[in-house]
N, C-alpha and C positions, 0 to 999 in steps of 0.2 A: 504494500500500500504506500502511496506517495505521502510524505509528511507535509505539514502546512504552516508552521510558524518559522519565520526566517531566523537563522542562526548567523549572526554577523561574522563570526570567526571562521566557521566551516563553509558557509555558503549553502548549507543544506536547508531543507524545509521540513518542519516537523509539526504534526498534529498533536494536540493534547486532548484526546477524547475523554469525556466523563464516563466513569464506570458505574456499575450498579450501586455501589456504596454511596455515591453522591446523591442518587435519587431516593435512597432509603432514609428519608427524613420527613417530618410532618409537612403537610402540604403548604401551609403558609411560609414555613422556613424554606422549603424548596422553591416556592414562587419568588421569594426574595433573592435566593441564591442564583436563580437562572437569569436574572437581569444582568446584561453585559456579556452573557455567553453567546456563542454563535452557532446557529443551525447550519450544518454543511450537508448539501444534497448533491450527489453525483447524478448529472442528467445531461444527455446529449454531449458527452465528452467534456463537460465543465463541472467544477465544484461551485454550484450556486450557494451563496452564503448570505446570511442575514443575522444581524445582531438583535438579540431579544431585548425589547424596550418596555414591554407591558405584559403582565401576567395576572391571572386570577386563580386563587386557591379554592378548592372545593373539598368537603369532608363528608364522610358517610352519614353523619348525624345532622348535616346541613340540608334543609328542605330545598334549597336551590340546586342541589347536586343531582345528577342523573342517578347516582348510586343509591340515593335515599328512596328511590322508587322500587328498589329491590334488584336482585340478580336476574339477568336474562342472558341469553347467549350473545345478544348484541352488545350488552354492557359488560361482558366477561373480562375485558381488559382492565376494568377498574378494580377487579378483585384478584388480579394476577400480581406477580412480583413487581416491586418498585422498578421504574424504568421501562415499563411496558407502554407502548404507544396505544392511545385510545383516540379514534377518529369517528366523527359523526357528521351528519349534514345539518347545517344551520344557515339561515339567512341566504338561501339559494346557493350554498356552496359547502366546501369541506372545512372542518375545524380540527385542529391538532392539539392533543392533550398528552400528558405524560403521567403515569401512575406514580404515586408517592408511597411512603411507608404506611402500612395498614390497609386492610380491605376497604375499598370504596373511596379512597382519598386520591386526589389528582390535581394537576395544574393545567389550566388552559393557557396556551401561548396566544396571547391576544393581539399583539402587534410586534413588528420588528422593523429594522432599517437595513437596507442593502449594505453589506460589508465587503470592502475591497482590501486586498492585501496581495502578497506575492503569489498566492494560489488562486485567488478569485479576482480577476482583473476585468477589463472592459468587455471581453468576450463573454464572461459569465453573466455580467450585468445585462448584456444584450439578450442573452437567452431568457433571463428573468422577465425582461420587458416584452419579449415575444410571447411568453407564456401568459402574461397578464396585461394585455393591451387595454387602453382606455376605450370609451365608446367610439364606435365607428372605425376601430382598428388603429387609432392614433397611438403613438408611443407614450406610455405613462411615465411621468418624471420620477426619478428615484425616490423622492420624498413621499410619493403616494403609492409606491409599489407594494409595500407590505403593511400598510396602516389599517389593520383590522384582521380578524382571524381568517376570513374568507380570502381577502387579498393576499395574505401571506401564503396560504396553501396554493393559490393559483400561481404565484410567482415562483414558488419552489417545486411546482408540479407534484404536490403531495395529495394523494387521493385515498378516500376511504377504502375503496376496493383493493388497493395495493398494500396499505400500511396498517389498517386497524388490527389490533391484538398481536402485533409483531414486536420483536425486540429491535433495538438499534443495530445497524449493520455497518461496520467500519468501511466497507467498500461502497456503500450507497447512501447512508444517512446516519448522522450522529450529532451530538452536541459537543462543541469544541470550546475549551477554555483558552481564550486568547489573552488572558491577563487583564481584562477590563471588568472591574468591580466597583461600581459607583459607591462612594462613601455615604451618600444620602439618597434616600428614596422618598417618593410620595406614596402615602397610603390612603386609600379611599374605599368607598363602598363599590361593589361590582356593578356592572352595567346590565340593564335588561332583565333584572331579576323581578319576577312577578310579586306583587304585594302579598304579604303573608307567607312568603317563602324565604325568610331570613334575609331580606333585602338590606337589612341594617348592618350586616357583618362587614367589617373593613378588610376585605380579602383581595382588594385590587392593588397592584404595585406598579409604579411607573418610574422610569429613569427620568429625572427632571431635565437633563440635557436634551432629551428627545421628546419632551412632553407634547410639543405641538404636532408631532407626527403620529401620535397614538390614536386609538379609536375615537376618543373624545379628550381634548386637552384639559387636564384638571386645573391648569393655571390660566385658563381663559378668563376674560373679563367677567366680573361678577362672582368669581370664586375666591374664597379666602380661607385661610387656616385660623382657628381649628374647626370652623363651621362646616366646611365642605371637604377638607382633607387634612392630613397630618404629615409632618416631617419625621422620618425615622432613620435610624442607621441600619446597616446591613443585617444586624441581629434583631431588628424589630423594636429597638428601644426608642423612646421619644427623643427627638433631637431638635436643636435650634434651627430656625430658618437660615439659609445661607445668605 
């Protein structure tokens, strides 16, 4: 397998794929830890790559989770080992989740941002843009390419029929640690949760540097802390605004 993080001394390229032990943690902790990591997808001869900038955590006892509805064959990935891929159809497209520690717990990868480096250059970005064109077939700008769970899956060619209930594959799809871990995160309630289904839970996490590229910018006009969101550190502790 080709490596993907540049080593200045040797000139080699190395990936740093996250193993099963990384995913084996409580879903809110995993949702925070995934911010800054990069999804790598081998497709059409390129490593399509996107930095994770927005996540949502779900737990078995959370009424907003699919797992709370009980075990079914379609939801089996939520009850499998941590690090199992769970995909489903939502908002007219595919959605990508990763199981966490404990049955029924998972993290939804809500938004990402195209990542370029020595292994994912202009050619990879061009493939992503071809996979997720704008209306009428126009080229979608990078900042709008992965903003939302459906857009992300389209850009990375991730489909329910191919990846649901599978493990990561170092030859085709994995999460890469590129050394990007934001010291501060934005914590807020999740989006689109039906009233009465634990919509109050603060299980949405956003990288503030990329907030304007998320599904919905938590720092947009009219939003203020602590009424609408909170600042936290990577461990989930309250933090002062930057």
